[in-house]
N, C-alpha and C positions, 0 to 999 in steps of 0.2 A: 256821555263822556267816557272814553274808555281808561283803564287805569292798569298798571302793571307793577309788580314787586319782584325783585331778585332776591332769594334766599341761597346765599352761598354757603357751599359745602361745610367750611368751618363753622357756621353759625347754626347748625342743626344741633337738636338734642343728641348727646351720646351716652350710651349705657353699655355696660360690660358685666356679663355673666360668666359662669364657667363654661368655656367654649363657644360663647356667642357675643358677638361685638354687633350693636346695632346703632345706625345713624338715622334720626328721625327727622323727616321735614314738618311733621306736626307732633306736637307733645304727645307721648304715649304710654311712657313706663309711669305708672302712679294711677290714682282714683281721677281721671279726668272725664269730663264731659266732651266726648269725641265731636259732638254737633258743633259745640262753641269754638273749637279750633279749626272746623273744616274749611275746605276752599272748594265751592260747587259742592258736588256730590263727594268729593274726597275726603274720608275721614281720616285716614291713617295711610301714610307712605313711609315705609321702613326700608333700608338698605343694609341689609344683614350679611355678617360674615360668620360661617358656622364651621367649626373644626371638624374634622372627620372624628365619628364616635359621639358628637354632640348634637344639640338642637333643643327643642322645645317639648318637654313632656307633656303628657296627656293633659288637655285643658278644655274648657266649655265655650261654645260659641252658640248664640242663637239670633236669628233675624240680623243677618249680615251677610253681604256679598264679598268674597276674599280672592282677589286675584294674585296669583304667585308667578313672577317672571324669573327664571333662572337665568343668570349670566354666566356662572362658572359652576362646575361640578353637577351634584344631582341631591335631590331631597326625596326621602321616602316618608310617606305618610300612611297611617293605619287609623280606623276610627271605631267607634262604639256600634256601627252597623255591620262590622265585619269586612269593610271596603279597605283594600290596600291599594298602592300605586307609588310610582317613582316618576319623578319629573326632572328632567336632564336641561340641560343648557341648550338653547333652542327650542323649548317647549313653553307653554302657558298651561296653568291650570285655573280653575274658576271652581270656588267652594260656595254653594248656597246653602247657609247653616238652618235656615228654615226654622221648624219648632225646637231644633236643639240637637247638637251632636258633640261628643267628646272625641278628640282626635289628637295626634301626635305628630310632630315633624322632625325627621332626624337626617343628619348627612352620615350615611352610612361609614362606618371605620373603615371598611375595605377600599374606599376611594382613595384614601391617603391624600386627598385634596380638599382645601378650603373651599367651600361652597359660598357663592356670591348670590344673594337673592333680594329681590325687590318685591315687598309684599304690600299690597293695597286694599283697604277696606271701604266699602260703599255702603249705604243702606239700601234694603230691597223696596221695591214698589210696594208690597203688601206683606204683611206679617205672617208668619207660619208658612206653612207648606213642607214637603218631604225635603230633607237634606240631600245633596246632590253633588258629586265631583263631575268636572268634565276637563278633560286634557287634550291638547292638540299640538303637532308640530307646527312651527311658524317660520318658515324659511324668508329671510330678509334680504340677501344679497341681490342688488339690482333691481328691486321692485318698489323703489320709493316709499310712500307712507303706507303701511300695511294694516289693516283693521284688525286688532288683535281680539278685542272682547267689546261686547256691547249688547245693549237691550233696547236700542233705539228702533223702533217699528221700520222695516224696509232695510235694515242693514244685514250683511252677511259676514259676521266676523268669524274667526277661527273658534271661539268659543262664545257662548251665548252668557249672558247674567241676567239677573232679575231686577234689573234697573232700567227704565226706559228714558232715562236723562242723561245718560253716560255712555261714551265711546272711548276706547282706548286704541291709539296708534302706536306704530314703532317702526323705526327708520334705521338701516346702517348704511354709513356713507362714506365716501373715500374724500380726501382733502379736496376741497373745491366744488364739491357735490353739493346740489341744493335741494331742498323739498319744500313744499307749500301745505302747510298744516291749516285745516278748515277752521273759519271764524267760528267764535264760541262766546256765549254769554259770560262763561267762566272757562278757563283754560288753565292746565297745568303741564309745563314742558320741563322734563327732567333730563340732565345729561348724564346718561349711564357710563359712557367712556369717551374719551376724545375731548374735543371742544367744538363750539360752533359760534357764528356771528348772528344776532338776531336784533332787530331794532336798534342798531348801533351799539349794542354792548355784546362782550365777549362772555361766554358761559363755559365753564370747564366741568371735568368730571365731578359729579355730586351737586353741582350748581341746579337750582330750580327757578322759573320763571312762572309767576301767577298773574293771570290777566283778568280782567272784568270788562265784557263789552267790547272785546277786541275783535279786528276783522283777521283776515287771513294772516298767518305768521310765515314770512319767508326766512327760512333757516338754511345756512350755509356752512357745512363741515368746513373746520380750519385745520383739522388733523386726519390722518388717515385712521380707518378702524372706529370712526366715530358712531357711537349708537345713543338714539334718543327715545324717550317715550313721551307720549302727550295725550292727556286727557281732555277731551272736548265735553263739557258739561252745560246741561241747559236750564239748570235751575239750581238753587242753594240747598243743601241738605238741612233738614231740621232734626236729625235723629239725636237721641239723648242715650246713644249707646256708652257704656263706661267700661272702661279698662281697669278691671280689680288689681290692687296691689299684689 
């Protein structure tokens, strides 16, 4: 039997710091066992607004796959290995934390633009390994559902992740355009902008649909410039990753 649950934008956990406002589809701020709040492989799904000159100071990650999707503006990162990089709207970044890495994420002051970033965490297939960053351009216009990130064997995503039970798709649609998303033991559909109709319900910006044992999803845009993200996941995460206070 399939199940589905809608998480409305207004029902997300909200947290505000200096220059950072985050809307959390899964509880994140505080000392949470992320595995207990996971859906499928998805441990964290944050929708962040970052002021110019602000961001997240240097902090530590280990044994986590972190996918960053930039909606507006740009994010600069640097880490303890000496690597640096810039991720702009229309690009995706995947970070494998592996044995451990300290990094920092900032919206450069020179942008004079509030950055909007969707950041998603998943557990890795195996613990350890060298930390690694991967970044790619992801054009969406007129391409239907685009495979953005995946570790599923045989997939050819824009960026690879070290999780063989999860794949992330994105689509940008005009009003009336439709896309078919793959069946999934666990699915997570998020409306980045615009609005869609799916399974007889209307989802607007910031709304999410979580499914279990669902067949293909037929998603139709109800507004122009509608953008969606969809995780197809094949198992439930058992990670005990914790977010420190």
